[in-house]
Wavefront OBJ file of the C-alpha trace (Angstrom):
o trace
v -3.721 -5.806 44.829
v -2.286 -2.320 45.292
v 1.063 -3.551 43.986
v -0.623 -4.963 40.886
v -2.386 -1.651 40.209
v 0.863 0.239 40.714
v 2.666 -2.037 38.250
v -0.126 -1.587 35.707
v 0.060 2.190 36.063
v 3.835 2.110 35.661
v 3.526 -0.102 32.588
v 0.924 2.182 30.974
v 3.033 5.230 31.773
v 6.108 3.567 30.257
v 4.185 2.670 27.077
v 2.846 6.216 26.854
v 6.364 7.630 27.179
v 7.711 5.258 24.504
v 4.887 6.164 22.100
v 5.333 9.858 22.795
v 9.090 9.576 22.207
v 8.506 7.772 18.903
v 5.884 10.274 17.704
v 8.026 13.259 18.651
v 11.046 11.834 16.819
v 9.032 11.179 13.660
v 7.468 14.645 13.842
v 10.879 16.293 14.265
v 12.349 14.379 11.308
v 9.433 15.346 9.067
v 9.656 18.932 10.279
v 13.403 19.027 9.533
v 12.912 17.736 5.983
v 9.954 20.056 5.412
v 11.893 23.066 6.691
v 14.923 22.181 4.580
v 12.738 21.937 1.466
v 11.759 25.621 1.801
v 15.047 26.964 3.211
v 17.138 29.393 1.203
v 20.253 28.599 3.238
v 20.495 26.477 6.384
v 23.938 25.889 7.853
v 24.715 25.548 11.565
v 21.696 27.473 12.829
v 18.415 26.474 14.450
v 16.378 28.077 11.694
v 17.136 28.859 8.010
v 18.249 32.286 6.855
v 15.150 32.573 4.689
v 12.348 30.646 3.022
v 11.459 29.970 -0.598
v 9.414 27.533 -2.702
v 11.887 27.589 -5.583
v 13.342 24.237 -4.535
v 10.077 22.523 -5.446
v 10.239 24.040 -8.918
v 13.891 23.026 -9.176
v 13.130 19.447 -8.071
v 10.252 19.225 -10.548
v 12.558 20.118 -13.437
v 15.736 18.372 -12.257
v 14.116 15.026 -11.453
v 11.463 15.218 -14.204
v 8.695 14.673 -11.715
v 5.986 15.081 -14.327
v 7.066 11.907 -16.150
v 7.846 10.112 -12.875
v 4.397 10.890 -11.494
v 2.775 9.763 -14.746
v 4.621 6.422 -14.604
v 3.568 6.071 -10.959
v -0.061 6.697 -11.900
v 0.107 4.127 -14.715
v 1.691 1.468 -12.501
v -0.658 2.056 -9.578
v -3.793 2.137 -11.750
v -2.825 -1.088 -13.555
v -1.920 -2.908 -10.340
v -5.157 -1.882 -8.623
v -7.313 -2.823 -11.634
v -5.662 -6.211 -12.149
v -5.727 -6.935 -8.412
v -9.481 -6.370 -8.378
v -9.949 -8.430 -11.533
v -8.013 -11.395 -10.110
v -8.363 -10.965 -6.353
v -12.131 -10.525 -5.969
v -13.117 -13.770 -7.767
v -10.344 -15.632 -5.942
v -11.509 -14.242 -2.586
v -15.087 -15.247 -3.430
v -13.987 -18.808 -4.182
v -12.039 -19.016 -0.918
v -14.909 -17.567 1.093
v -17.638 -19.750 -0.377
v -15.879 -23.050 -1.068
v -14.246 -25.584 1.226
v -11.752 -27.847 -0.508
v -8.705 -29.895 0.303
v -5.588 -27.766 0.580
v -7.463 -24.526 1.283
v -5.381 -23.710 4.375
v -2.193 -24.446 2.443
v -3.312 -22.116 -0.332
v -4.074 -19.357 2.184
v -0.620 -19.870 3.644
v 0.928 -19.440 0.199
v -0.988 -16.193 -0.222
v 0.462 -14.976 3.070
v 4.076 -15.613 2.059
v 4.568 -12.502 -0.168
v 3.132 -10.387 2.649
v 5.091 -11.914 5.512
v 8.580 -12.319 4.086
v 10.685 -9.307 3.029
v 10.173 -8.464 -0.675
v 13.930 -8.435 -1.294
v 14.144 -12.184 -0.514
v 11.999 -13.138 -3.484
v 12.556 -9.938 -5.437
v 16.123 -10.788 -6.498
v 15.295 -14.201 -8.062
v 12.136 -12.675 -9.530
v 14.140 -9.871 -11.135
v 16.659 -12.419 -12.473
v 13.896 -14.388 -14.180
v 12.305 -11.223 -15.545
v 15.604 -9.983 -16.980
v 16.137 -13.346 -18.651
v 12.623 -13.054 -20.119
v 13.420 -9.473 -21.268
v 10.461 -7.925 -19.447
v 12.408 -6.263 -16.628
v 13.203 -2.619 -17.194
v 9.769 -2.016 -18.734
v 6.598 -0.678 -17.184
v 4.973 -4.064 -17.794
v 7.665 -5.712 -15.690
v 7.148 -3.207 -12.872
v 3.393 -3.855 -12.922
v 3.904 -7.621 -12.908
v 6.351 -7.453 -9.998
v 4.045 -5.261 -7.918
v 1.109 -7.596 -8.496
v 2.836 -10.434 -6.637
v 2.171 -8.908 -3.184
v -0.861 -6.866 -4.299
v -3.097 -9.742 -5.421
v -2.684 -11.785 -2.190
v -3.284 -8.610 -0.197
v -6.500 -7.991 -2.139
v -7.612 -11.584 -1.532
v -6.923 -11.461 2.201
v -8.725 -8.131 2.608
v -11.753 -9.094 0.498
v -12.323 -12.561 1.994
v -13.786 -11.259 5.318
v -16.068 -8.863 3.423
v -17.431 -11.736 1.313
v -17.813 -14.000 4.348
v -20.071 -11.406 5.985
v -22.580 -11.621 3.100
v -25.341 -14.131 3.770
v -25.155 -16.921 1.196
v -28.972 -17.168 1.321
v -29.143 -13.928 -0.678
v -27.307 -15.596 -3.536
v -29.516 -18.665 -3.297
v -32.619 -16.481 -3.425
v -31.309 -14.672 -6.486
v -30.683 -18.025 -8.162
v -34.242 -19.126 -7.362
v -35.617 -16.035 -9.056
v -33.654 -16.828 -12.220
v -30.547 -14.666 -11.885
v -27.587 -15.945 -13.872
v -23.981 -15.553 -12.749
v -23.567 -12.106 -14.323
v -26.818 -10.727 -12.878
v -26.003 -12.257 -9.494
v -22.656 -10.514 -9.430
v -23.859 -7.202 -10.863
v -27.125 -6.738 -8.954
v -26.472 -8.615 -5.691
v -22.785 -9.042 -4.897
v -21.290 -5.877 -6.375
v -23.465 -3.399 -4.386
v -22.712 -5.316 -1.182
v -18.989 -5.660 -1.928
v -18.470 -2.096 -3.197
v -17.250 -0.708 0.177
v -14.843 -3.616 0.590
v -13.537 -3.328 -2.972
v -13.036 0.404 -2.517
v -11.212 -0.066 0.788
v -8.996 -2.858 -0.550
v -8.232 -0.880 -3.710
v -7.129 2.156 -1.741
v -4.906 0.032 0.492
v -3.358 -1.680 -2.535
v -2.823 1.755 -4.053
v -0.939 2.984 -0.974
v 1.146 -0.215 -0.840
v 2.063 0.071 -4.517
v 3.128 3.710 -4.192
v 5.430 2.738 -1.322
v 6.704 -0.553 -2.794
v 10.417 0.165 -3.218
v 12.241 -3.160 -3.379
v 10.360 -4.871 -6.212
v 10.077 -1.676 -8.238
v 13.752 -0.865 -7.776
v 14.822 -4.347 -8.909
v 12.648 -4.389 -12.038
v 12.381 -0.740 -13.127
v 14.323 0.823 -15.985
v 15.204 4.463 -16.716
v 11.727 5.134 -18.137
v 9.718 3.020 -15.695
v 10.699 4.417 -12.300
v 7.993 5.224 -9.805
v 8.250 8.119 -7.390
v 9.851 6.156 -4.555
v 12.590 4.738 -6.815
v 13.251 8.147 -8.370
v 13.644 9.536 -4.847
v 16.222 6.856 -4.036
v 18.245 7.666 -7.158
v 18.023 11.366 -6.342
v 19.642 10.703 -2.966
v 22.277 8.110 -3.876
v 23.029 8.600 -7.573
v 26.349 10.105 -8.610
v 26.604 13.854 -8.892
v 26.156 16.912 -6.702
v 22.603 17.934 -5.850
v 21.260 20.581 -3.540
v 19.888 18.844 -0.449
v 16.927 21.227 -0.482
v 15.735 19.938 -3.872
v 16.026 16.329 -2.690
v 14.082 17.226 0.453
v 11.446 18.905 -1.712
v 11.095 15.694 -3.705
v 10.808 13.726 -0.460
v 8.011 16.022 0.691
v 6.165 15.482 -2.603
v 6.407 11.709 -2.128
v 5.294 11.916 1.492
v 2.359 14.173 0.602
v 1.149 11.861 -2.179
v 1.351 8.793 0.054
v -0.180 10.508 3.085
v -3.145 11.876 1.127
v -4.060 8.450 -0.242
v -3.528 6.818 3.152
v -5.890 9.295 4.823
v -8.463 8.674 2.088
v -8.127 4.917 2.627
v -8.641 5.259 6.379
v -11.940 7.055 5.712
v -13.321 3.906 4.108
v -11.807 1.099 6.159
v -11.174 0.389 9.808
v -7.814 -1.427 10.114
v -9.125 -3.519 13.018
v -11.772 -5.007 10.725
v -9.155 -6.410 8.367
v -8.035 -9.006 10.892
v -11.543 -10.039 11.871
v -12.697 -13.206 10.177
v -15.555 -14.068 12.494
v -18.631 -15.037 10.529
v -22.046 -15.143 12.156
v -24.124 -18.000 10.870
v -27.907 -17.579 10.881
v -29.580 -19.357 13.719
v -31.701 -22.304 12.764
v -35.258 -22.336 13.977
l 1 2 3 4 5 6 7 8 9 10 11 12 13 14 15 16 17 18 19 20 21 22 23 24 25 26 27 28 29 30 31 32 33 34 35 36 37 38 39 40 41 42 43 44 45 46 47 48 49 50 51 52 53 54 55 56 57 58 59 60 61 62 63 64 65 66 67 68 69 70 71 72 73 74 75 76 77 78 79 80 81 82 83 84 85 86 87 88 89 90 91 92 93 94 95 96 97 98 99 100 101 102 103 104 105 106 107 108 109 110 111 112 113 114 115 116 117 118 119 120 121 122 123 124 125 126 127 128 129 130 131 132 133 134 135 136 137 138 139 140 141 142 143 144 145 146 147 148 149 150 151 152 153 154 155 156 157 158 159 160 161 162 163 164 165 166 167 168 169 170 171 172 173 174 175 176 177 178 179 180 181 182 183 184 185 186 187 188 189 190 191 192 193 194 195 196 197 198 199 200 201 202 203 204 205 206 207 208 209 210 211 212 213 214 215 216 217 218 219 220 221 222 223 224 225 226 227 228 229 230 231 232 233 234 235 236 237 238 239 240 241 242 243 244 245 246 247 248 249 250 251 252 253 254 255 256 257 258 259 260 261 262 263 264 265 266 267 268 269 270 271 272 273 274 275 276 277 278 279 280
């Protein structure tokens, strides 16, 4: 018994050390990029020779961040809106209806989330270029919807399952049509779930690099793709301005992620346990 307790303590200590090592490494990398983005000159020393915010102004002008951020807003807003429009009714149908092939359909929805986007992104981009929609903002929106809609469905299904179907039956008895049922009964109950799923889709879309990179054109790049081109495109660029752009991207993503975590508990997203009312 004492040996078992000792092994458990050693295992917990090892896990704590691994987590601490990981967190410290991430914190140091972020600190290095953040320090470089405000450094006047930083060569071979522990700390920069001085600090300035001019690199953020330089990055804003050099990489045209105003237009890049506007494209990002357009893409994210369209993807979130269309995901709600398609995903919520689909999640309702899956939560309320049992039909042949339902498990197979759920498995198909999981595929874009489980397999790497690059595996289906290349053939998708090929088809979109042949259809002459790649390179446009419409193509970027369409590509990002492929993982966003299944994600919306999978997040919303547990929320819908937790709503007692007797409420809908009662509304039907009192003469509510489909629109009134949705507007006055379902929407108020689903609002927290829709908000949480929308924020998570928003964060995923901001960080979706592969599909956006494969389908974006010069005027339809989101922030993450513009950051990639800033790092690897031909030409000489000050590393401080690239780091400043990276900090802008990280700040935008982190802010929305923190907002999302205020409205949703990640552990609830994997819970699909539904309590049925007890019969008398």
